[in-house]
N, C-alpha and C positions, 0 to 999 in steps of 0.2 A: 830507591824512592819509588813509591807506587804511582803509577800513571793513571790519572783520572780521565776516563773516557765515557763511561756510561753511569752517571750518578742516579741514585735512588733517593726517595724521600720516605722516611718512616714517620707516620703520624700516630700520636696517642692522644685520646681525648677522654678524660674522666666523665663520669655521668652526672654527678650532683655537686652543688656548692662550688667550692674552689676546684673541685674535680672537673670543672668545665675548662680548666687550663689544658691546652694542647700544645704539642711540639712535634716538629718534623725534623728528622735527622737525615741529612743528605749524605748518602754513602757513595763514594767514588769507587768505581770498579777498578780492578788492577790485578796484580799478581797475588796468588795465594801465598801465605806464610807457610813455612815448613810444618810438618806434623808435630803437634805438641799438645799438652794439656794445660789449661789455665784453671787453677783451683781457687786462687785468692788474689785479689788486686787491692793494694793499699793506696789510698789517696789521703794523705794526712796534711794538716795545715792549710786546709782550704779557707783562706781568709776572705771575709767580706770587706769591701771598701766602705767608706763612710756612709754611702747610701744604704748599706745594710746595717747601719747602726753600729759599725765598728766591731762586730762579733767575729770570732774565728771559729769556723765550723769544720770539724774533722769527721770523716766518715770512712768506714772500711766496708767494702762491698764483697760479699761472697757470691761466687758463681758456680753453678753446677759444672762438673767436669765436662768439657766439650772437646771432641777430637777433630782435628783437621787432617787433611791428606795433602800430599805434595802436589805440585802442579801436574796436570795431565790425568790425575785420577778422578773418578766420579765421586761427587760429594753425596753421601747418603744421609749423614747425620743432620739434625736440626741445627740451624744457626741461631744462637741465643744472644740477645743483647739486653743489657740492663742499664737503665737511666736513673741517675740520682739528681734531683733538682732541689736547689735551695732557693726559697722565695721569701719575700718580705711583704707583709700587708701593712697598710696604714695603721697607726696605733689604735685608732678607734675600732678597728676590725680584728685586732690581733688577739684572738681567743682560741684555745685548742678546740672548742666545740665546733668552730667553723670548719675545721679540718676533718671532722668525724665522717663526713660523707665520702671521703676519698676511698672508694672501694674497688672500682673496676676501671680499666682503660681498654679502649679498642684500638688496635693497631692496623694500619694498612701500609703497604709499600707501593710507592708510585714511581714509575719510570718517567722522569721528567723529559726524556727525549721523545717518548711515544705517548705519554699520558696513560699508559696501562696501569691498572691498580691490582694489587694482590693483598687480600685481607688475611689477618691472623685470627680474627675472632676476639672474644673478650678474654683478657688476661687479668689475673688478680694483681692488685697494687696495694702497697702498704704505706701508711703515714709513719715515718720513722720517729720524729721527735720535734719538739719546739724548744729552741734555746731561750735564754733570758732576754733576748733583744727583739723578740717579735719575729724571728726568722723560723720558717718551717722547712724541714728536710723530709722529702718523701721519695720513694723509688718504685719502679715498675720493671718487670722482666717480660720480655716478649720473644717470640720465636717466629721465624719465617717459613719453616718447613722445607721440604725438598724442592719446592718451586723456587727457592732462593738460590739454588745451587749455581745459577748462571751469573750471580752477582758476587762481588766481594771487593776488598780494598779498604782504603782509609776513609774515615768519616770526615767530610769536608765542611759541613755547616749544619746548623740547626735552624729551622724555621719555626717560630713560636707564635701561636695564636691564642689570645686570652679570651676565654668565653665566660670568665667570672663576671660578677656584676659591678666590678670597679677595677681600676688599674692595679697591676701587680708588679712588684719589683723582683726581677729575676737576678739573683746574685750569681749563681754558678749552675752549670749543667755538666754532668759527667756521664758519658756513655761508655760502658765497658763492653768490649767486643773481642771476639776470640781470634781476630786475624789482623791485629794492628801492627805487629812487628815481631822482633826476635827476642824480646824480653818482657817481663811482667808489666813494667811501668808503661810500655808503649801500647799495651792492650787496652788502655783507658784513654779516651779522648776528652780533654777538659776544655770547657768553654767558660771563660771568665766574662760574664755578660755585663754585670753592674749597670742595669738599665731598667727603666720603667716600661712596661708594656701596657698599652691602653686596651680598653675593652670595646673599642669601636669595631663594629662588624667589618670583617675583611681586612683589618689592620694586622698584617703578618710581619713579624720581625725576623731578621736574618742575623744570626751570630756565627762567627767563624772561630775555629780553634786557635790555640796559642801560636801555632807556626805562622810566621810572617812571610808574605810573598810580594815581590815586585810585580807590577802588572804583567810584564812579559813572562814571568815564571808561574803565573797562576794556572793551576790544573784546569783543563778544558771544561770539566764539569762545573767549575765554580765561576767561570768568567761572566756568565749571564747574571748570576746572583750578585756578583761584585758590582756590576754596572747597575743592576736594578736597585740596589741599596742606595747608591749615590744619587740616582735620579729621584728617589723618594725623599731624600733629605733636602735636595735643592728646592723643591716645590716649583710653582709656576710663576712666582713673582706677583701674584694677584690675590686679592681677598684679605680679610682680616684674620690674623692668627689667633687661635684660641688656646686656652690652657690645655696642656696634655699633648699638643702637637710637637713635632720635632723637625720643624722647617728652619733652615738657616738661610738668611738673605740680608741684604744691605739697605740702609737708608741714611739720610742726613740727620743731624740733630735739630729737629724742628718740633720737638715735643717738650721743651723745658718750661714753657708757659701755658697759660690757659686763657687766651684772649677772648674767647666767647663769654666767659664768666667774669673776667677781670682784665680790662684793657691794659692796666698797669703792668701785667705780667708778660706782655708781648716782648719777645727778645729776638734778635736777628737769627736767621737760620744759619747754622754752622755746617759748612760743607758746600762746595761750589767755588766758582772762580772768585767771587767777591770776598768770601771768608772761608778759605781752605780749612779742611778738618778731616780727621779720620772718620770712617763710617761706623755706625752702630747697627745693632740687629733690627731688621725690619719687623714691625708689628702689624702694619696694615690697618691701623685704626682710622676711623673716618676723619676727614679734613674739617677744620674749623669753618663755621659759616661766615664769620667776619673776615677771614683771610684764609683762602684754601691752601696757601703755602705752608700752613701750620697744621699739625696733627692734634686731634683732641686727646685729652688725658682721660684715661679710664676712671670710672667712678671708684673711689677708694685707692686710687693711685697704683693699682695692680698693673704691672708691666709684663708683657709676654716675654718669656725666654724659652728656648727649646727645652723640652721636659727634662732631659738628662743634665742640663746645665743648672737646674734649680737646686737650691739648698736641700740637703736631706732633712728629714724631720728633726733629727737631733740638733743639727747645726741651725736649722730655722728656729727651733725653740730657744736655743742659747742666744742667737742673734736677736730674736724678738724680745727676749727678757731684757737684754742690755738696752735695746732700743726704747722699750717702754719705760725703763727706769730713767733713761735720759730725758724722755718726755716728761716724766713725773718731776724730775729735778727742775726742768725748765718751768713747769707749771707752778711748783711751789715757790720758786724764786720770783716768778711774775706776780704771785700773790703778795709777796713781801715787799716788792719795790713799788707797790701801789700803782701799777700800770705805767710808771715812768721809765721807759726803756732807755732814756738818756742819762739816768741818774748815775753819777760816779760813785766810786767807793769813798767813804768819808775819810779813810786813813789807810796807811800801809798795814796797820794792825788788823783792820777789818778784812783785808785780803788774806792775811795769815789765818784769820779765824775760820775761813772756808775749810781749811784742812785740819785745824786744831779742835774747834768746837762745833763746826757745822755752821751754816748760815741761819742763825736764829735771832730774830729781833722781837721776841715776845709777841707773836701774832695774836690776834684777837681770838676769842672763843669761836666766833663764826668761821674764821679761817681754819682753826683747828678742826672743826667739824667737817669742813669742806675737804681738807686734806685727808682726814680719816676716811671719809666716804670714797674719795678717789683712790686711796690706797687699797681699800677693801675691794673695790670694783676691779682694780688692776690685778690683784691677786687672783680673783675669780676668773678673770679673762685669760690669764696665761697658765693657770694651774694645770690644765690638761696637757700643756706642752712639756711640763717638767716631770710628770709622773711622780716618782718617789722623791723628787728634789724640792718639795714644797718648803721644808724647813730652811734649806739653803736660800731659797727665794725670799723667805721672810727675813732672813738675816740681811740680804741685800736691801730689802725695804728699810730695815732699821738704819742702815748706813746711808740712806739716800740723801740725808741732810749734811753728810760729811764726806767731802772728797778725799780720796787717798792722797797722801802727801807725795808729790812727784819726786823722783830720785834726785833731781838737781837741787831742789830746795831741802831735801832731807840731808844731803851731803854737806851743803854749805848754804846757810840762810842768806848770805850776801852775794852769792854767785852771780845773781842777775845784775848786780851793780858793778861788778869788777870788769875792767877792760880786758884783762888777761883771759877771762872766761868767755867774753864776747868774741875774742879772736880765736880761742881754742875751738869753739863750737863750729867755726867755719871749716875746720878740718876733721872734727870728730863729734859733731852734733847731729841734729836730725836733717840738716840740709848741707851736706859736704860737697854738693855738686855745683856750687856757684862760684867759689873762690877761683880766681884766675891770675896768672902772671901778667904784669904790665908789659906789653910787647911794643907799645908805641909811646914815645915821650918827646915832647910834651903831649899831654892827653887832650884829644880833640874829639868832639861829637861828630857823628856821620849824618846827623839830621840836617834838614834844610834850614839855614840861618834866617832866610826870609820869613819862614813860618814860625820858628821857635826862638829866634834870637841867637846871639853869638855862641859858637860851639866850642871855643877854647875854654879849657878848665882853669879855675882859679887856684887849683893845687899846683903851685909853681915850684921851680927849683929852689928858690930862697925859703919857701915855707917848709919844704921837705928837709932841707939841711938844718933848719932851726929845730925841727921836731926830733931829728936823730942826733942832735947835739954835736953836729959837725964831725961825726966819726968818719964820714966819707962824703964825697960830693954826690949830688943827686944823679949826675951822669954815671958815676961809678956804681952807685946802688942799682941803677937801671941795668947797666951792662953785666953786673955780677948777679943778676936775678934775685935781688933783695926786695923788690917792690911787688906787692900783690894787691888785688882789688876785688871788691864786690861792686859790680857795675849795673845799676838799675836806672841809669840815666836815659839812654836812648829808648829803652824798652817802655818805661813808664811815662816819659814826658808827653807823648801824644794824648794821654788820657787824663792829664792833670786837671784841665778845666772842666771836662765832663764829670769827673768824680767830685770836684768841688761844688758842683751844682746839686749833689745829693745832700741829704740832711745828715748832720752830725758826723761828718768824715772829711778828710782832706788827703792830698797826695802831692808828692814832689817827685822829680827825677833825682836820683842820688848816686853818688860815687863815694866809696869808702876805701881809703888807702891804708895798707898795712906794710910794716917793715919786718923783714925776717931777721931775728936776732941771732947771735952766735950760739945760743942754746937750742936753736931749732924751733923756737916758738915765734908766733906772730905778735906784733904790737900795733894796735890801731893808732894812726898818727893824724888822720884828717878825714872829715866828712864834708862833702859838698852837696848842698841841697839847692835845687833849681825849680823855679816856677817859670814856665815859658811865657813869652809875650802873648798878648791878645790884642784885638782891635782897640781895647779900652785901657790896657795896662802894659807897661814895659816889662821886659824880663826881670825877674828878681833871682838872685843867687847869692849864696854866702858859704864860706868855709868855716867849719868849727873844728877846734882842736882841744885835746885834753889840757885845759888852761891851768895857769898857776893861781888864778883868782877864784873866789867863790862863784862869782857871776859866770865866768867862763866854764867852770866845772858843771854848773847847772844847765847851761846852754848845751854843753857837750852831752849831758845825760839825755836831754830832750831830743837832740839830733840822733843819738843812738836809738831812741825809741822809734823814731820814724824809720830808720834803716832796718831795724829789727822787724817792723811791720811789713816793710817791703820784702825782706828776705822770707818771712813766714808766709806771706801771700804767694810769692813766687814758688816757694816749696810746695804749697798745697795745690796750686793751679798747674804748675809746670813739672817740677821734679817728681811729684807724686801722681796727680790725676792724668795729665797729658802723656807723660813719657812712659808710664806703666799701664794703668787701667785702660786709658782711651786708645792708645796706639796698639795694645796687644789684642783688643777685641777683634779687629779684622783678621789677625792671624788665626784666631779660633774659628771664626766663621768660614774662612777659606779652607782650613784644614778639614772641616767636616763636610764641606761641599765637594772637595776635590780628591781627598785622600781616603781610600777605603780603610775600614777598621782593621783589615789584615795587612795594611801597608806598614813597613817597619818605621817610616818616619812619623806616621800618625801615632804609632805606639810609643815612640820616643817622646813626642811632644805632648801627648794627651795628659799626663800627670801635671804638666806645667800650665794647663789651661783650665784646670778644675775650678768651677764656681766663679770664674772671672766675669762671665756674662751676667750672672745673677747679681753679683755685688755691684756691677756697673748699673744694672737696672735699678737697684736700691738707691744708688747715688743719684740717678736721674729723678727719683721720686722724692728725695728729701734733702740732698746735699747741694747738688749743682743746679737744681731747678730754680726758676724765678721765685724769689722770696725765701729760698731755702737757707740752710745754715751758713753756707759759704757767702752768699750775697749779704746776709744779715750781719755777719761777723768779721768779714775781711775787707781790707781797705778799698779795693776797686768797686765794691758794691755790685750793682746790677751789670757792670761792665766786665765782671770777672771772666766769663766764658768767652766774650769777645776778645779780651786780652790774650787768653790762651790760644785762640785762633791765630792772632797776629804772630805769636811766638812760633807756633807750628809752621806758619808760612815762611818766616824768615830764618829760622834756626834749625828746625828738625830735619835730620837726614838719617836714613836707616844705618848707614855704615858708621856714623858717629855715635850710635847708641852702644856700640861695643866699648867696654870699659877702657882698654888701652887707647883706642882712638879718641875717646872723650877726654882722657887725661892729656893727650898730646895736643888736642885742639885748644884746651884751656891753658896750655903752657905749663901744666903741672908735671909733665914728664917729657923726656926725649927718648928716641929710639936708641937702644944700646948697641954695642958692637954685634952682639947676637940678635938677629931680628926678632927672636922670641923673648927678649928681655927689654925692660924699660928702666931708665934711670930717672928717679923722681927728683923734681926740683926742690921739694921740701922732703927731707929724708924721713922725718917723723910725721907722716900724713896717714893716720890710722885707717881712714876709709880706703885709700889707695893701697896701703900696705896689705891689709887683710883682703880687700877685694880682688887684687891681682892673684893672690893664692887661690881664691875660690874660682875666679875666671879660668886660671890655668888648669885646675882640676876638672872643671866642666868641659873645657876644650879637649882635654885628653880622653875623657869618657866619650864625647861625641865623635872624636876621631876614630877611636876603636870601633865604635858602633857603625860609622859610615864605611870604614874599610871592610868590615865583615859583609855588609849587604851590597856594597858597590866596589867590586874588585878593580874596576877601571872606570875612567870617565865616560866611556861609551854607555855604561848602564845608567849613569846620571843624566846625560843628555837625551837618552832614549826613553826615560821614564816619563810617560805622558801624564801620569797623575801628579808626580812631583813638580814637573814643569808647569802643569795647569794650576797647581796650588800657588806657586810663586808668582805666576803671571796674574792670577786673580788678586793676590795680596796687593800687587802694585796698581793694577788697572781698575780694581773695584774697591778694595778695602782702604787703600790710600790713593784713591783716584786723583785727587787734586795735586799730588806730588809725583805722579807717574812719569812725567817727562823731566823731572828735576834730577840732579846728580845724587849719587849715594846708593843706588841700587846695584847689587852684585848680580852677575850672571851665574846661574847654576850650571857651570860647565867643567867643574873639576872637583876633586876631593877637597882641596883647600877652600874653595868658595862655598861649597855646601857646608863644611864644618864651621866656617865663619858665620854663615847665616843662622844655622841652628844654635850655635853657641850664643850668639847675640840675643836671640829670642829667649832662650832658656835663662840667660843672665838677667835680662830685663824683668822676666816674670818671677825670678827667685831672688838673687842677690841684690839687684838694684832696688826692687820693691821693699825687701826687708830693711835695707839701709835707710829708706826714707819713710817707712811706715811705723815701725814699732818703737821709734824714739819719740813719737809725737806727744804722748802724755808725759813720759818721764822728763822731757825738756820743756814742752810748751804748756804742760798742765799747770805750772806756776807761771801765769801769763805775764808778769813783769819781765820774766826772762825771755819770753817770745810773744810779745803782744801781736795779735792778729790784725789790729787796726790802730791808726793814729787819728784822733778826732779833732785835734786843735792845731792850728798853724804855729810855727815858731814865733815867739814873742817879738823877735827882731823884724819880722816881716810886716807887721801892722803899721799902717800909715798914721793911725792915731795912737795915742799914748795909753789907751785903756788896758790893752793886753800887757803892755810892758809894765805898767804900774801894778797890775795883778800879779805878774811874775815876781817883781821886786818884793811885793808885800808877802806872798805865800808861794814860793816855787814848788813846794810839795803838792799843793792843790792843783797847780797848773799841770804837773806831771800826772796826777791822778785823773784829771780831766782829759789828758791826752791818751791815757790808757783806755782799753775797752770799758764800756759801761758795765754796771753790775749785771744787767740783763744779758748783754752780749757774752760776758765772761762765763756766767753760769749756764748759758745756752751751749757754748762751744766746748766747755770742759768735758761734759759727759760724752759728747760726740768724739772728742779726741781720745777719751778713755775707751770708747767702743772700738774705734779704728785701730787702736794700739793693741787690742787683745788678739790672742791667737784663736783660730777657729777650733771648734770641738772636733776631735778626731783628725787634727792636722797631719799632713804627710810632709816629712822633712827631707831636705836635700841630703843625699848620701845614706839615708837610713831606710827610706821607702823604696821598695823595688817592685816593678810591675811583674805580673805572672809570666807574661810573654818573654821578658828578659831572662827570668830564672829557669824557664823551661828549656832554654838553649844553653848547652855547655859553655860555648865560647863567650856568649853574652853574660852568662852568670859570672864567669871568671873576670870579665871586664868590669862588671858592676862591683864585684867584691874589691877589685883594685881601686875603683872610684871611692867606695866606702872607706877603705883604708887611708886613702889620701885625705879625705875630709876629716877623719879622726885625728890625723897628724896636724892638720890645720888648726883644729880646736886646741890641741896641745901647744902649738906655736903661739896662738893668740893668748892663751893663758900665761905663757912665759913673758910675752911682750907686756902684758898688763901688770906684771910684777917688776918690770925693769925700771928703776928710778931714773935712768938716763933718758927715758922716753917721756918727756914732760907733758906731751899732749895726750898721754893716756894714764899717767900715774902722778900723784901728788896729793897734798892735803885738800880734801874736798872735791877731788876730781872724780867724775863718774867714769869708770872703766869703759873702753870701747868694745862692746861685745855684740853689736848688731849684725856682724857678719861671722860670728862664731858658730860653726856647726854644732848640732846637739849631740852630746854623748849618749843620751838615752831618753828616759822618761822626762818630758818637759815639766811635769808636775813637781819635780824635785828642784827645779830652778827657783832662785830667789828673785830674779828680775825678769820682767816680760821681754827685755832686750836680749837675754841670753838663752832663750828657749829654743833657738835654732833658726835655720833658714827654711821657711816653707817653700815647697816646690812651686806653688802657684799664688796668684793674686786672688785670695779668697776672702779678704776682709778690707 
């Protein structure tokens, strides 16, 4: 290995246009390579990441024959270097003419130890080509002359300065040099940059080659650059961040409302002792005048994220198209419901018409003209984002009045009504993370009885035995692990009265009990709904069962609607937003602040953090904000985020985010005889069955990776960047939980593997399991209503509600479902969230350049890839097995949310089987 002791910097700066781009190549001095000649270096398959619009650029570089001499001999020949740079301009600037000025570059060598400069004069440079994605490839050759004979060694970094008139995306830089090693491939140093470089004067970017270094192993000539880059990313913690910056810092969630302009949007600050919460990226926007504890919202709702965390143009265009189409759908629906946001659907057939004929109620000519104007304006607005995809966009516009039929409704039109499907989806639906074993019987609340009323459950021994037809006693069912529950009692009960003060919504605390049958399926046997006592009213509670009478059956269906609304709200707020999007953002911020880009752990985690900060900023702008889609369409209303804070405070622990630990905590698994094996309480539990395969494969890949870079625990405990990252995750990113249990110490191979595997699992498998089934399952909202708007008929003290129920139970059910406005507002959003990102990178198929550049890591990743492909085959076999009734049967949607992708996702028939994305990017 070459020892870096006296680094140099080579600077080239073109003279005109984009030729104002400059780069410095840091050359670390060391031993000379043996005498040889390099006549041709091949660098094929140079792929651009999504920020380069997904293109793959391959270039072959020819170099004039250059001789080297062995150590100790005087160097007389010129030292020639050749740089090939692949760049991407914004689409509005992407024309070949812009590159025509790329004619000359001037090179200088700078000894960064002494500051002495050595110039080469002007050297000719050539623009190579432009590919079809807006990426330009150009190269320059330069020589240092005999004065360079005192320097040599490996190239350790490039410093890039952009003197063009706007930001430039640098995809790759390759520097071909004649002294890089003992074979042709090592004579080229490759920099996979994948980063925007601003045109701000003095803003110089540092990029490191593919070789990863722990801090203690960093060549001396690169240590200063490594530290300099980290300091630049951390910023000072002061000032407002502006577009194009790359500063990573923390703040509380104090920007969800706009109290200066609308006092009704004021929401509690999330983060701090009163309402613990993970931290989000600091933007530094001014404070509100009416209350300085809140941050103002930027005009247009643009929210700062560090530049390289932002969507690429292609992804931004695709996302914006779907977002605007969602807005159009909501707009047209609002026109048709005459401004009445409370209007219920008139019939079940009218709901089906959303998917069959579109929502058309013969609008007036004026409405037709308005919609046409809006559609024309919309097309014009996003056309520049789509380039040649205008016809595809027009086709989307034609479909805007018709929602795609969700898979659950396509498979079985009555699935939403069936108890068996209600139970099955707790194991293989879009929220399989809430079902738990009953571990205490009788069931008792842990809330204060003085505040909420009696805590004992009305689901008694006698009721259970009646519902299971006496096949066993309730005690035996409990001891034999036959009783399972969805428990939203203690979690929701404190918010019931506050939610009921909101317009057109209601809430209960709920418990739903299931019995495990001999076939391995769950059967719902009881639902308990509770309204807590208040100063003016006593506690109300009632148990509903699948009754033998028509009245009991309808009450049971209404009770199910309430429970489904609870489960759907919990899914969106906790299983999805809090446990993936929200809790992962601090890991991303801390990694960029504390881990150098050349750190192996940074390079392992980076693909799993891609675009998460951007999608979270989008969520703060339109989903979780005050008055946003979540508050408007989900049961807790404006208390949604406050409720997620309460759950974070009471239930979230880092160690329990690991899949095996989560299953054990919920009683859904026990530790097997082998500590690496789990025994599932329900054998056919598709989420757990498939998830454990994926978890194990990730864990093995991470273990191979960690062992390679950390041969002993001393390297782990002595890695100041690694320890600094993990300390900052706890003390800043999850500051409110830093003194709570659940944090592992990074003091061994085992603990580091556990931490990294947990983070990767949450960002990939966990998120895939709760995200991509949203529209397929909840797109038909009777199957997964987001809100329940009417109390149970039996709760009313007067007879009006009961008489309405007796007269027309279907109307009462439709009035309990989300309104027309709420439904057609949330459906396009669910469709948007369930879609896969443009140019998505999938688990087991996407490999980082740094991994593949190292022989051992390449072999480890290929083993990982092989395991993931075998998992896909296993899942396919499971979905064909008739004995697994929770995944196969008439009208059953196969469970493929955790199925790795075989190849091109475009060939998949379902959004749920497209693969497991590496990151939370939607």
